[in-house]
One Martini backbone bead per residue (centre of mass of N, CA, C, O) as a GRO file, in nm:
protein
  450
    1MET     BB    1  11.100  10.999  15.366
    2MET     BB    2  11.002  10.967  15.048
    3THR     BB    3  10.788  10.780  14.892
    4LYS     BB    4  10.712  10.598  14.635
    5PHE     BB    5  10.521  10.667  14.354
    6ILE     BB    6  10.227  10.466  14.282
    7PRO     BB    7  10.015  10.415  14.042
    8HIS     BB    8   9.644  10.319  14.028
    9ASN     BB    9   9.504  10.527  13.834
   10ALA     BB   10   9.422  10.725  13.577
   11ARG     BB   11   9.519  10.999  13.698
   12GLU     BB   12   9.795  10.896  13.798
   13LEU     BB   13   9.896  10.802  13.519
   14ALA     BB   14   9.875  11.074  13.379
   15PHE     BB   15  10.066  11.227  13.565
   16THR     BB   16  10.325  11.047  13.527
   17SER     BB   17  10.339  11.072  13.220
   18LEU     BB   18  10.357  11.382  13.205
   19GLU     BB   19  10.608  11.416  13.377
   20ARG     BB   20  10.795  11.264  13.181
   21VAL     BB   21  10.756  11.445  12.935
   22ARG     BB   22  10.844  11.719  13.076
   23LYS     BB   23  11.127  11.616  13.186
   24THR     BB   24  11.242  11.424  12.919
   25ARG     BB   25  11.102  11.462  12.634
   26ALA     BB   26  10.905  11.265  12.573
   27TYR     BB   27  10.696  11.108  12.377
   28SER     BB   28  10.364  11.106  12.418
   29ASN     BB   29  10.275  10.858  12.249
   30LEU     BB   30  10.480  10.657  12.376
   31GLN     BB   31  10.401  10.698  12.673
   32VAL     BB   32  10.106  10.620  12.652
   33ASP     BB   33  10.144  10.340  12.529
   34GLU     BB   34  10.306  10.226  12.767
   35THR     BB   35  10.096  10.269  12.988
   36LEU     BB   36   9.865  10.098  12.852
   37ARG     BB   37  10.033   9.832  12.834
   38ARG     BB   38  10.105   9.809  13.163
   39HIS     BB   39   9.783   9.857  13.206
   40GLU     BB   40   9.477   9.763  13.332
   41LEU     BB   41   9.208   9.909  13.149
   42SER     BB   42   8.945  10.063  13.080
   43PRO     BB   43   8.822  10.232  12.823
   44ALA     BB   44   8.762  10.490  12.991
   45ASP     BB   45   9.048  10.511  13.124
   46ARG     BB   46   9.210  10.528  12.866
   47ARG     BB   47   9.079  10.793  12.772
   48LEU     BB   48   9.158  10.964  13.019
   49VAL     BB   49   9.460  10.948  12.997
   50THR     BB   50   9.486  11.059  12.709
   51THR     BB   51   9.333  11.328  12.753
   52ILE     BB   52   9.510  11.451  12.977
   53VAL     BB   53   9.783  11.448  12.840
   54TYR     BB   54   9.716  11.589  12.569
   55GLY     BB   55   9.553  11.831  12.682
   56THR     BB   56   9.771  11.958  12.864
   57LEU     BB   57   9.976  11.999  12.638
   58GLN     BB   58   9.799  12.162  12.439
   59HIS     BB   59   9.732  12.384  12.702
   60GLN     BB   60   9.986  12.480  12.864
   61LEU     BB   61  10.006  12.795  12.839
   62THR     BB   62   9.726  12.853  12.945
   63LEU     BB   63   9.761  12.704  13.222
   64GLU     BB   64  10.010  12.860  13.323
   65TYR     BB   65   9.873  13.134  13.334
   66TRP     BB   66   9.659  13.053  13.539
   67LEU     BB   67   9.847  12.949  13.764
   68LYS     BB   68  10.003  13.214  13.808
   69SER     BB   69   9.746  13.373  13.908
   70LEU     BB   70   9.705  13.168  14.164
   71THR     BB   71  10.039  13.194  14.270
   72SER     BB   72  10.197  13.461  14.211
   73GLY     BB   73  10.452  13.315  14.061
   74LYS     BB   74  10.532  13.079  14.212
   75LYS     BB   75  10.769  12.848  14.277
   76LEU     BB   76  10.750  12.515  14.163
   77ASP     BB   77  10.742  12.209  14.168
   78SER     BB   78  10.717  12.018  13.895
   79TRP     BB   79  10.501  11.813  14.002
   80VAL     BB   80  10.300  12.023  14.105
   81GLU     BB   81  10.252  12.166  13.841
   82THR     BB   82  10.151  11.921  13.683
   83LEU     BB   83   9.912  11.854  13.865
   84LEU     BB   84   9.765  12.131  13.836
   85LEU     BB   85   9.734  12.125  13.528
   86THR     BB   86   9.545  11.878  13.518
   87ALA     BB   87   9.319  12.008  13.683
   88LEU     BB   88   9.266  12.260  13.506
   89TYR     BB   89   9.197  12.107  13.255
   90GLN     BB   90   8.948  11.961  13.369
   91PHE     BB   91   8.781  12.201  13.460
   92HIS     BB   92   8.761  12.339  13.161
   93TYR     BB   93   8.753  12.081  12.932
   94LEU     BB   94   8.585  11.867  13.129
   95GLU     BB   95   8.252  11.892  13.164
   96ARG     BB   96   8.165  11.583  13.260
   97VAL     BB   97   8.353  11.633  13.498
   98PRO     BB   98   8.350  11.658  13.823
   99ASN     BB   99   8.501  11.875  14.039
  100TRP     BB  100   8.514  11.696  14.294
  101ALA     BB  101   8.679  11.463  14.163
  102ILE     BB  102   8.927  11.625  14.084
  103THR     BB  103   8.995  11.737  14.362
  104ASP     BB  104   9.019  11.473  14.522
  105GLU     BB  105   9.240  11.333  14.348
  106THR     BB  106   9.456  11.558  14.366
  107ILE     BB  107   9.488  11.558  14.675
  108LYS     BB  108   9.572  11.264  14.702
  109ILE     BB  109   9.833  11.290  14.540
  110ALA     BB  110   9.965  11.510  14.713
  111LYS     BB  111   9.970  11.338  14.973
  112ARG     BB  112  10.132  11.087  14.861
  113ARG     BB  113  10.377  11.251  14.725
  114GLY     BB  114  10.403  11.441  14.969
  115ASN     BB  115  10.282  11.673  15.203
  116PRO     BB  116  10.083  11.859  15.403
  117GLY     BB  117  10.171  12.129  15.274
  118ILE     BB  118  10.109  12.054  14.978
  119ARG     BB  119   9.815  11.975  15.016
  120LYS     BB  120   9.724  12.257  15.113
  121PHE     BB  121   9.815  12.416  14.863
  122VAL     BB  122   9.651  12.263  14.649
  123THR     BB  123   9.375  12.312  14.771
  124GLY     BB  124   9.383  12.622  14.747
  125VAL     BB  125   9.414  12.640  14.437
  126LEU     BB  126   9.158  12.488  14.356
  127HIS     BB  127   8.954  12.673  14.502
  128SER     BB  128   9.041  12.930  14.351
  129ALA     BB  129   8.974  12.834  14.065
  130LEU     BB  130   8.666  12.790  14.119
  131ARG     BB  131   8.607  13.080  14.222
  132ASN     BB  132   8.748  13.257  13.971
  133GLY     BB  133   8.818  13.112  13.722
  134PHE     BB  134   8.871  13.183  13.407
  135PRO     BB  135   9.059  13.371  13.229
  136ASP     BB  136   9.100  13.687  13.067
  137PHE     BB  137   9.224  13.757  12.722
  138SER     BB  138   9.103  14.012  12.562
  139GLU     BB  139   9.334  14.243  12.661
  140ILE     BB  140   9.562  14.117  12.519
  141LYS     BB  141   9.883  14.244  12.411
  142PRO     BB  142   9.924  14.142  12.135
  143LEU     BB  143   9.778  13.922  11.928
  144SER     BB  144  10.006  13.707  11.944
  145LYS     BB  145   9.982  13.672  12.253
  146ARG     BB  146   9.686  13.592  12.269
  147LEU     BB  147   9.706  13.346  12.082
  148SER     BB  148   9.923  13.200  12.242
  149LEU     BB  149   9.746  13.164  12.506
  150THR     BB  150   9.474  13.044  12.381
  151THR     BB  151   9.642  12.808  12.194
  152SER     BB  152   9.928  12.718  12.285
  153VAL     BB  153  10.150  12.900  12.119
  154PRO     BB  154  10.424  13.024  12.045
  155GLN     BB  155  10.488  13.345  11.956
  156TRP     BB  156  10.690  13.302  11.722
  157LEU     BB  157  10.493  13.116  11.560
  158VAL     BB  158  10.257  13.305  11.528
  159GLU     BB  159  10.413  13.531  11.380
  160LEU     BB  160  10.500  13.354  11.140
  161LEU     BB  161  10.217  13.269  11.043
  162ILE     BB  162  10.117  13.555  10.988
  163LYS     BB  163  10.338  13.636  10.785
  164GLU     BB  164  10.269  13.384  10.579
  165ASN     BB  165   9.914  13.380  10.610
  166GLY     BB  166   9.777  13.547  10.805
  167GLU     BB  167   9.525  13.584  11.032
  168ARG     BB  168   9.296  13.396  10.939
  169VAL     BB  169   9.460  13.134  10.884
  170THR     BB  170   9.597  13.120  11.159
  171LYS     BB  171   9.340  13.083  11.327
  172GLU     BB  172   9.261  12.817  11.187
  173ILE     BB  173   9.512  12.657  11.261
  174LEU     BB  174   9.498  12.695  11.577
  175GLN     BB  175   9.229  12.554  11.602
  176ALA     BB  176   9.292  12.275  11.465
  177ILE     BB  177   9.539  12.176  11.656
  178ASN     BB  178   9.309  12.148  11.909
  179ASP     BB  179   9.178  11.933  11.777
  180PRO     BB  180   9.091  11.631  11.730
  181SER     BB  181   9.220  11.348  11.623
  182HIS     BB  182   9.235  11.110  11.364
  183VAL     BB  183   9.198  10.792  11.219
  184SER     BB  184   9.389  10.662  10.950
  185ILE     BB  185   9.370  10.440  10.659
  186ARG     BB  186   9.551  10.222  10.450
  187ILE     BB  187   9.525  10.028  10.169
  188ASN     BB  188   9.649   9.723  10.063
  189THR     BB  189   9.645   9.651   9.721
  190LYS     BB  190   9.783   9.357   9.745
  191LYS     BB  191   9.535   9.245   9.951
  192SER     BB  192   9.306   9.467   9.881
  193ASN     BB  193   9.008   9.669   9.932
  194LEU     BB  194   8.800   9.910  10.032
  195LYS     BB  195   8.528   9.758  10.051
  196THR     BB  196   8.627   9.509  10.208
  197VAL     BB  197   8.749   9.654  10.452
  198LYS     BB  198   8.497   9.802  10.545
  199GLU     BB  199   8.334   9.540  10.604
  200ARG     BB  200   8.533   9.403  10.802
  201LEU     BB  201   8.535   9.631  11.011
  202ARG     BB  202   8.233   9.623  11.075
  203GLU     BB  203   8.244   9.332  11.191
  204GLU     BB  204   8.446   9.458  11.427
  205GLY     BB  205   8.313   9.751  11.507
  206ILE     BB  206   8.422   9.942  11.265
  207GLU     BB  207   8.388  10.270  11.164
  208THR     BB  208   8.377  10.432  10.832
  209ASN     BB  209   8.521  10.668  10.606
  210GLU     BB  210   8.585  10.802  10.321
  211SER     BB  211   8.831  10.965  10.193
  212GLN     BB  212   8.880  11.313  10.073
  213VAL     BB  213   9.204  11.299  10.014
  214ALA     BB  214   9.262  10.986   9.977
  215ALA     BB  215   9.330  10.706   9.832
  216ASN     BB  216   9.272  10.415   9.982
  217ALA     BB  217   9.096  10.549  10.231
  218LEU     BB  218   9.021  10.567  10.589
  219VAL     BB  219   8.802  10.692  10.845
  220VAL     BB  220   8.771  10.670  11.178
  221THR     BB  221   8.463  10.691  11.386
  222SER     BB  222   8.462  10.393  11.524
  223GLY     BB  223   8.667  10.232  11.715
  224ASN     BB  224   8.952   9.990  11.734
  225VAL     BB  225   9.221   9.929  11.511
  226ILE     BB  226   9.469   9.815  11.670
  227ASN     BB  227   9.322   9.507  11.699
  228SER     BB  228   9.323   9.441  11.410
  229PRO     BB  229   9.397   9.191  11.187
  230LEU     BB  230   9.453   9.383  10.942
  231LEU     BB  231   9.702   9.514  11.075
  232LYS     BB  232   9.874   9.260  11.140
  233ASN     BB  233   9.860   9.148  10.817
  234GLY     BB  234   9.878   9.416  10.614
  235THR     BB  235   9.607   9.538  10.490
  236ILE     BB  236   9.672   9.772  10.690
  237ILE     BB  237   9.758  10.125  10.763
  238ILE     BB  238   9.865  10.372  10.964
  239GLN     BB  239   9.781  10.697  10.818
  240ASP     BB  240   9.792  10.996  10.713
  241GLU     BB  241   9.635  11.147  10.461
  242SER     BB  242   9.853  11.358  10.369
  243ALA     BB  243  10.097  11.152  10.368
  244MET     BB  244   9.987  10.983  10.117
  245LEU     BB  245  10.039  11.202   9.879
  246ALA     BB  246  10.333  11.176   9.801
  247VAL     BB  247  10.310  10.898   9.654
  248GLU     BB  248  10.057  10.959   9.485
  249SER     BB  249  10.231  11.188   9.310
  250MET     BB  250  10.465  10.997   9.156
  251ASP     BB  251  10.394  10.820   8.914
  252LEU     BB  252  10.397  10.502   8.913
  253LYS     BB  253  10.570  10.203   8.804
  254PRO     BB  254  10.635   9.866   8.825
  255GLN     BB  255  10.951   9.904   8.700
  256PHE     BB  256  11.058  10.087   8.903
  257LYS     BB  257  11.326  10.272   9.043
  258VAL     BB  258  11.347  10.356   9.393
  259LEU     BB  259  11.414  10.629   9.623
  260ASP     BB  260  11.416  10.629   9.982
  261ALA     BB  261  11.599  10.860  10.165
  262CYS     BB  262  11.377  10.890  10.430
  263ALA     BB  263  11.213  10.612  10.552
  264ALA     BB  264  11.157  10.606  10.836
  265PRO     BB  265  10.946  10.339  10.917
  266GLY     BB  266  10.795  10.280  10.607
  267GLY     BB  267  10.517  10.387  10.501
  268LYS     BB  268  10.612  10.491  10.212
  269THR     BB  269  10.764  10.247  10.114
  270VAL     BB  270  10.515  10.050  10.099
  271GLN     BB  271  10.352  10.231   9.912
  272ILE     BB  272  10.545  10.204   9.678
  273ALA     BB  273  10.569   9.887   9.662
  274GLU     BB  274  10.266   9.833   9.583
  275GLN     BB  275  10.340   9.959   9.276
  276LEU     BB  276  10.536   9.728   9.244
  277SER     BB  277  10.745   9.483   9.049
  278SER     BB  278  10.979   9.240   9.074
  279GLU     BB  279  10.923   9.093   8.799
  280GLN     BB  280  10.975   9.395   8.649
  281GLY     BB  281  11.212   9.537   8.842
  282GLY     BB  282  11.093   9.645   9.090
  283GLU     BB  283  11.224   9.902   9.329
  284VAL     BB  284  11.294   9.993   9.679
  285VAL     BB  285  11.520  10.207   9.829
  286ALA     BB  286  11.581  10.218  10.187
  287LEU     BB  287  11.678  10.486  10.395
  288ASP     BB  288  11.894  10.495  10.694
  289ILE     BB  289  12.111  10.569  10.943
  290HIS     BB  290  11.974  10.351  11.126
  291GLN     BB  291  11.968  10.017  11.186
  292HIS     BB  292  11.702   9.988  11.359
  293LYS     BB  293  11.529  10.130  11.134
  294VAL     BB  294  11.583   9.930  10.908
  295ARG     BB  295  11.444   9.693  11.052
  296LEU     BB  296  11.165   9.830  11.054
  297ILE     BB  297  11.126   9.841  10.751
  298GLU     BB  298  11.148   9.536  10.704
  299LYS     BB  299  10.911   9.454  10.886
  300ASN     BB  300  10.693   9.616  10.733
  301ALA     BB  301  10.732   9.480  10.456
  302GLN     BB  302  10.657   9.194  10.545
  303ARG     BB  303  10.372   9.255  10.658
  304MET     BB  304  10.280   9.385  10.364
  305GLY     BB  305  10.405   9.196  10.127
  306VAL     BB  306  10.699   9.371  10.011
  307GLY     BB  307  10.991   9.245  10.040
  308GLY     BB  308  11.069   9.210   9.725
  309GLU     BB  309  11.069   9.547   9.681
  310VAL     BB  310  11.262   9.582   9.936
  311THR     BB  311  11.571   9.779  10.011
  312PRO     BB  312  11.740   9.803  10.288
  313LEU     BB  313  11.956  10.086  10.414
  314ALA     BB  314  12.242  10.196  10.581
  315LEU     BB  315  12.219  10.549  10.505
  316ASP     BB  316  12.318  10.855  10.428
  317ALA     BB  317  12.178  11.056  10.191
  318ARG     BB  318  12.447  11.238  10.162
  319ASN     BB  319  12.602  10.938  10.065
  320VAL     BB  320  12.506  10.808   9.781
  321THR     BB  321  12.771  10.795   9.609
  322GLU     BB  322  12.888  10.536   9.750
  323GLN     BB  323  12.637  10.340   9.616
  324PHE     BB  324  12.550  10.516   9.354
  325LYS     BB  325  12.476  10.583   9.045
  326ASP     BB  326  12.402  10.769   8.803
  327GLU     BB  327  12.087  10.746   8.688
  328GLU     BB  328  11.923  10.499   8.862
  329PHE     BB  329  11.645  10.659   8.905
  330ASP     BB  330  11.307  10.732   8.845
  331ARG     BB  331  11.261  10.780   9.158
  332ILE     BB  332  11.250  11.029   9.433
  333LEU     BB  333  11.223  11.032   9.789
  334VAL     BB  334  11.209  11.333  10.005
  335ASP     BB  335  11.130  11.286  10.337
  336ALA     BB  336  11.218  11.525  10.527
  337PRO     BB  337  11.363  11.672  10.760
  338CYS     BB  338  11.172  11.832  11.030
  339SER     BB  339  10.975  12.012  11.263
  340GLY     BB  340  10.660  11.911  11.262
  341ILE     BB  341  10.426  12.138  11.264
  342GLY     BB  342  10.192  11.961  11.127
  343LEU     BB  343  10.172  11.768  11.416
  344LEU     BB  344  10.038  11.918  11.668
  345ARG     BB  345   9.784  11.743  11.719
  346ARG     BB  346   9.956  11.466  11.770
  347LYS     BB  347  10.226  11.645  11.884
  348PRO     BB  348  10.212  11.887  12.114
  349GLU     BB  349  10.519  11.921  12.221
  350ILE     BB  350  10.662  12.049  11.973
  351ARG     BB  351  10.593  12.356  12.027
  352TYR     BB  352  10.811  12.371  12.286
  353THR     BB  353  11.095  12.265  12.129
  354LYS     BB  354  11.089  12.458  11.900
  355THR     BB  355  11.271  12.665  11.664
  356GLU     BB  356  11.378  12.883  11.426
  357GLN     BB  357  11.664  12.756  11.413
  358ASP     BB  358  11.575  12.475  11.330
  359SER     BB  359  11.476  12.552  11.046
  360GLN     BB  360  11.749  12.651  10.940
  361GLN     BB  361  11.898  12.379  10.976
  362LEU     BB  362  11.702  12.198  10.811
  363HIS     BB  363  11.736  12.344  10.543
  364LYS     BB  364  12.030  12.252  10.505
  365ILE     BB  365  11.981  11.947  10.510
  366GLN     BB  366  11.784  11.932  10.275
  367LEU     BB  367  11.980  12.043  10.061
  368ALA     BB  368  12.195  11.824  10.094
  369ILE     BB  369  12.014  11.592  10.000
  370LEU     BB  370  11.927  11.701   9.724
  371ASN     BB  371  12.216  11.736   9.610
  372ALA     BB  372  12.292  11.431   9.636
  373VAL     BB  373  12.041  11.299   9.464
  374ALA     BB  374  12.013  11.442   9.186
  375PRO     BB  375  12.210  11.252   9.003
  376LYS     BB  376  12.027  10.975   9.053
  377VAL     BB  377  11.828  11.079   8.854
  378LYS     BB  378  11.675  11.056   8.579
  379LYS     BB  379  11.604  11.165   8.290
  380GLY     BB  380  11.266  11.257   8.350
  381GLY     BB  381  11.272  11.247   8.639
  382ILE     BB  382  11.158  11.244   8.995
  383ILE     BB  383  11.156  11.460   9.274
  384THR     BB  384  11.013  11.412   9.590
  385PHE     BB  385  10.938  11.680   9.811
  386SER     BB  386  10.880  11.635  10.167
  387THR     BB  387  10.672  11.744  10.452
  388CYS     BB  388  10.553  11.801  10.813
  389THR     BB  389  10.531  12.109  10.739
  390ILE     BB  390  10.439  12.489  10.723
  391LEU     BB  391  10.718  12.610  10.673
  392GLN     BB  392  10.880  12.786  10.430
  393GLU     BB  393  11.185  12.727  10.480
  394GLU     BB  394  11.122  12.398  10.452
  395ASN     BB  395  10.994  12.439  10.163
  396ASP     BB  396  10.989  12.662   9.927
  397GLN     BB  397  11.279  12.757   9.990
  398THR     BB  398  11.419  12.492   9.930
  399VAL     BB  399  11.325  12.465   9.639
  400HIS     BB  400  11.432  12.735   9.531
  401GLU     BB  401  11.733  12.685   9.600
  402PHE     BB  402  11.768  12.428   9.437
  403LEU     BB  403  11.692  12.547   9.154
  404GLN     BB  404  11.919  12.760   9.146
  405GLY     BB  405  12.147  12.515   9.151
  406HIS     BB  406  11.938  12.347   8.930
  407PRO     BB  407  11.873  12.387   8.597
  408GLU     BB  408  11.798  12.070   8.536
  409PHE     BB  409  11.544  12.165   8.693
  410LYS     BB  410  11.183  12.146   8.741
  411LEU     BB  411  10.867  12.262   8.834
  412GLU     BB  412  10.601  12.067   8.909
  413ARG     BB  413  10.282  11.984   8.936
  414THR     BB  414  10.106  11.871   9.200
  415LYS     BB  415   9.933  11.555   9.197
  416THR     BB  416   9.615  11.409   9.277
  417ALA     BB  417   9.352  11.193   9.276
  418ARG     BB  418   9.155  11.434   9.420
  419ALA     BB  419   9.248  11.720   9.352
  420ILE     BB  420   9.400  11.883   9.563
  421LYS     BB  421   9.389  12.209   9.551
  422ASP     BB  422   9.349  12.281   9.227
  423ASP     BB  423   9.311  12.615   9.263
  424ARG     BB  424   9.590  12.680   9.295
  425ASP     BB  425   9.885  12.866   9.216
  426SER     BB  426  10.080  12.658   9.297
  427ALA     BB  427  10.283  12.380   9.239
  428THR     BB  428  10.281  12.336   9.513
  429LEU     BB  429  10.176  12.148   9.818
  430THR     BB  430   9.975  12.284  10.085
  431ILE     BB  431   9.868  12.147  10.396
  432MET     BB  432   9.654  12.237  10.629
  433PRO     BB  433   9.505  12.152  10.924
  434SER     BB  434   9.234  12.323  10.824
  435ASP     BB  435   9.144  12.187  10.552
  436TYR     BB  436   9.097  11.843  10.657
  437ASP     BB  437   9.183  11.745  10.946
  438SER     BB  438   9.483  11.711  10.907
  439ASP     BB  439   9.786  11.715  10.848
  440GLY     BB  440  10.052  11.892  10.784
  441PHE     BB  441  10.169  11.947  10.435
  442PHE     BB  442  10.440  11.891  10.183
  443ILE     BB  443  10.461  11.913   9.811
  444SER     BB  444  10.706  11.831   9.553
  445SER     BB  445  10.805  11.850   9.191
  446LEU     BB  446  11.124  11.742   9.050
  447LYS     BB  447  11.228  11.774   8.721
  448ARG     BB  448  11.436  11.624   8.497
  449ASN     BB  449  11.583  11.701   8.231
  450LEU     BB  450  11.647  11.568   7.902
   0.00000   0.00000   0.00000
């Protein structure tokens, strides 16, 4: 009987974490966070675990193609396949790690987790990989298939991106989503300012650059901000630069009443609240379907010192008529459910679980939310519709269809503090992952006629 495999070192922890993500479709970021929280590891080993898990997921299709060529397409146990994929990832992408160390550790795991036969098979595959090297993709046709395999993005998505953006932009996007992501932070303007935060982080050994995308934001260049007291006390919040722009574009005033229709976990809610004043009647009502997520919004608001401006509520945004009268809000943010294709750099497994049918279904949900909240914004007020995807069906097509059914609204040009992509032709703003090395994001501004 096979004994239970208990991981002891960084590579074993990376392997078991990745196996769980691939088997249960757990979110990679949550799985990695849990692994790092439960095990005492050196900074170097923490980096190795993170790199192997994210890297193997990021290049999964490429690695599977390589593995298939080494095993003649033989059907493997899922854990054996996962183990070999981690080894192939390290062989090709981690140039500073010696091949003998990767081989030795992988064989040890195969021996402990499996039996002598599996150990022998794994040993043979590893030696074959080192002997034959990385496969040549240059002759693979059509282009969409070659790009799919070299960048590890499903072929349907590559074809859709080419159709919507052309070959050149698609190649840039596919390159960018496999580059390392960086950590960006937004400064809570109710508690501090950019200059002070930058200096205090430097004192903690954390170096930053001012964001070129969003106002009141810094990009971390070295150091670990996760343990900063500034994060714990709500002076700063971790948020992607492009995601900050949705609220930045809303043109808020302290006395406004705002609806955040799809609010959890509350990053944009607190960003709205920072610009409001409860003393002047300012308030943001933050909705989510799930009660536990509403509690998370409340917790974030308290930490950021804006609890007085935030009213969390468990409610499906499609049912707002049950709770609110017409023309109640000055501004409404619909940061809508979407496929999350703009987040591929940060959540690499998304690319393998989403389908084109998902986009079609999400388009319908987005329209239902917009149709429900439309009467609730005041005349002259604005609905900001945003997503973290770059697919047109969930973005411009949703906006176009909404406007066709609502002649009382018109599309305003989305503006940001740093005039991002100000030379574009469209009124809506689409940020590609290749534009600023941030997440892909979409923002539109729908103004209700007076």
